[in-house]
N, C-alpha and C positions, 0 to 999 in steps of 0.2 A: 679454925671453923672445921666440925664434923657433917659430912654428908654421907648418908645413907640411901644405898642403891638398891633397890628390888630388882632379883637377878643377878648373876655371878658372868654370865657367856655369854651378853647379849652385845650386840655394838657398842652400845651409849655407855656401858656398863666397865666393860675390857677400858676405851677411849679415855672416859674420866679415869682411870686405874693410869693407864698411860700419862696424861697430860697432867694431874692435881699438882700444881706444885708445891714447893717447901711450907707447911705452915697449914695444909688444908689436907687432910685427912679422909679419904675415900673407900667407906666399908659395903661391899655388897655382900646381899643378903639374897641365899635361892633355897631350894630346897634342898634337903627336907625341914629347917628351919623355918623357911616361910614360905608357903605354897599357897599362891591366891586363886586357887581352885577352891580350896580349905580356910576361909574368911577367919577362922579362929583362932588361928596360927599366927596371922599378921601382926596384930599391936604388942602379942609379946614380943615377938622377933626383934621387930623396931624399937621397942623400949630399951630392950638388953642393950644395942649397940649405942644409945645415948645423943643419939644429932642431934645437931643445928637445926638441919633441913632435912626431907626426905627429896630423892627422885624418887619418884614410879616410871620406871624405864621397862620394866619385863612385861610380856605381852605375849600373844595366842597369837604368832604371826603368819601362820603358813594360811595365806590367801582362800588359796584355791582348795585345801581339806575343810575347813571350815565350813563351805557351801556343804556338804555330809558331816559336819560335825560340830552346828551350830550351836547345841547346850555347851557342849567344851569351849568354844570362844565366846561365847557368853557370861560365861563362871568365871573366865580368866578377865577379858576385858572391859566389863560390865560391873557385875560383880566383886571380883578380886582389885579392882581399880578403886572401886569405892570405899571397898574396904582399907586400903591403903591411907586416903585421907581421910576416912572420918580417924583412926590413927594419929593423922598428923595431926589431927584436932585436938584428941583426948591429950595429944604430949603437949599441944600448944605450940607447934610449931608450922610453917610453911610446907607445903605440898609442889614440888613440880613436876607434873602429868605430862609423858610424850604421846602423842597423838599422832594423828594421820591426814593427808589430802583427801585420803578415800571416802573422809566424810562430805566430801560432794559429789556430784552425780556428771561432773566434768564437764558438762552440757555451759558452759561460760566462754567464751569467747576471749576473757579479757583473764587476767591473775586474780584467784580468788582474793577477795580482803574477808574479813577477820567476822564481819556484818553481811558478809551473806550467806541466802539460807542453805541451810543442808539437805543432802537427799544423798544420802550412800546408795552403791546400786550392788553393793554386794555383801552380804553377812559379813565378812569380818568388817564391813568399814559400818554396817547399821551395830556392830557389836561394837566398836569404836566409839560413836557417838556417843551411843547409851554409857561408855564408861566417862566419856567427859563432861556428862551430864552429873552423873553423879559424884565426881570427883567436886563438880561448883556446889551440888546441892551436902556433899558432908563438910568441907572444910571453905570459909571466906578469905583464909589467908590461904590462895590459891595460884598458880602459872599455869596454865595447859600450853603445850607448846606443839602446834600442827607442822611434821617436818613433810619429808617426800623422800625418796628415792633415795635411800640412805646405803653408803656405803662404806668401807673403812679397810685396812687390811687385817680385819679378824671376822671371822665368823663366816659366814655365805651372804656374797652378795653378788649384787651384775658385776663389779669391775673382775671379783675372782673368778668367777663362772666364764664370763670372756675370755681371759686370759689361761685357763684350763684350758678351755673348748680348741683354742689355738694351738693347742698344742701337738694335737693329734687331724686337723680341717682344716683349708683353706681357706674356705668361705663358710660362711656364717648370714644367714637370712635373719634381720631383725626389725620390728616391729618398727615404722617409720607415721602412724599417724595416730599417736599419743604422745602428747608434748609435756613436760613438768621442768622440776627444777633438780636435778643431781646436786645431793648434799653429803660431806663428808662426817661422817659422825664423829670427827676429830674436829672439826670447827663447832661438830652442835655441844659437844665436851667443852668445850671453851670459852660458847658462849653459856651453856652453863650456870656453869664457875662461877661467871660475871652477876647472873641474877642470882643465881643463890646469895652472894653477899650484898647485894645490894636489899634481899628480901630479910635478911637476919638483920640488918642495920636500918632500914626504913618501913615504917610500918604503914607509908603514903598508901590510899588504896587505887593509885591513876598505876601504881607498878604491879597489882594483884589484875588476871582474868587472861582471856586467850588470847595468844599472840604467834603470828606464821613463822619459821623460820628455816630459812630453806639457801641454799647456795645461792650466788648472784647470776642471774644469769639463766638461759633455758634451751633446751633440746631437744630432740625425738630420743626413743634409744637406737636410733639409730644413728646418728649423730655422737649417740654416747661412747657407744661401740668402738666407731672409726677413731674418735680421740683415744680413746683407751690403748687402740693397736698404736696407732700414730707413736703416739708417747712410749710405749713399749717397745716396738720398731727403734728408735733412738735410743734408747738403752740398751739394746744387745736381745732383748727377749724375742719370743715369739708374736706374731702376728696372722689377721686374716682377713680378704677382703670381704668387706657387708655391703650384702644383697638388701634394700627396703622391701617392706612387705609390707602390706595392711593388717592389721586386727584380726581382716574376718579370716587369713591366713595364717594363724595362729591363734585357732582356738583353745581356750582355756574355762573351766569350772567354771570362774567367779571374772563377772566382767569388770573392766577395769577405767578406769574415767578415762577420756578421750585428751581432756586438759586438767593435768595435775598442777598448772604452775601457782605459786600462794606468792601474795604482795608481802614482800619485810617492811613497808613504809613504816606499820603501829611499833614493831619491834624499834624500828631505826631510831623514831622520835621520842618514846618514849624511853630508851635505855643506851640508844647509843651505839645499839650494836648492829652490824650488816656482816654479813658471813661472806667472806672472800668469793670472785670468780670459781664457778666448779671447774673450769680446765686448769687452773691452778694447784685446788686442790686436789684433783683426780693425779695428778703427776707427784704431788707427794706418797698418795697410795699406792702407785702403782711401783712406785720405786720400796716403797717398803713391799710389798708382797712380791715382787723380784729377788729383792735383795735375800729372803725367806728363803725364796723357791731353791735358789744356787748352792 
């Protein structure tokens, strides 16, 4: 099986390259060949790869910057995602599109399920929701995977930021009134590979649609940071004391959902896939990051 992935440097793209077993070829495609801000570039670049499945992973992910650059975020996350889906339809193959917890307002008190009403509270969330709609409209042979709080040994993410800050600081103030599901991009990659194989082999409409894909369990950002430092300390790495603060004490241009928890029950029932507990997957990422830092 050959999988074409949009973007070369994203956490999921790099995780797919790292985890794909023998017999699955992962081809990452990015600028200048494929530029989501230039929809005309999408079909030729994807067609040249001759994939069996397309993974739409590239996105405008600068959440705060999107507040002042809505046009750029929309071009990539909405129009670009739609172009990828339409290209997959023209090639007659499935598309797996990555979306986000930011499509929800965060006001629900329980984990969100796929049928809950959306209600983004940021430009980024609005552009990702529009991207979902365009992906679904562009190709019936699609899976939309909403995920959250993604981290990995690659790129920029919360785990790497915490470990970097602990190199020079003994105490870190971390938000403790936002709750979500930390999710390893390595685990996302494993799930995508399994889903892609099923989509290629089975035309069942029940395998298509929107699903939630996050690590098992939940945490606040302060909980997450505390666990990162505990694991780093056990491995001989840097750590810091975590002081819990409120969202109001750490203002950002874009509002974050207070509740980012996503229920993975639909994915488990349909595909038999449930991601590992977030603490065990965090340990794998921390070990990999510390190993490369030494």
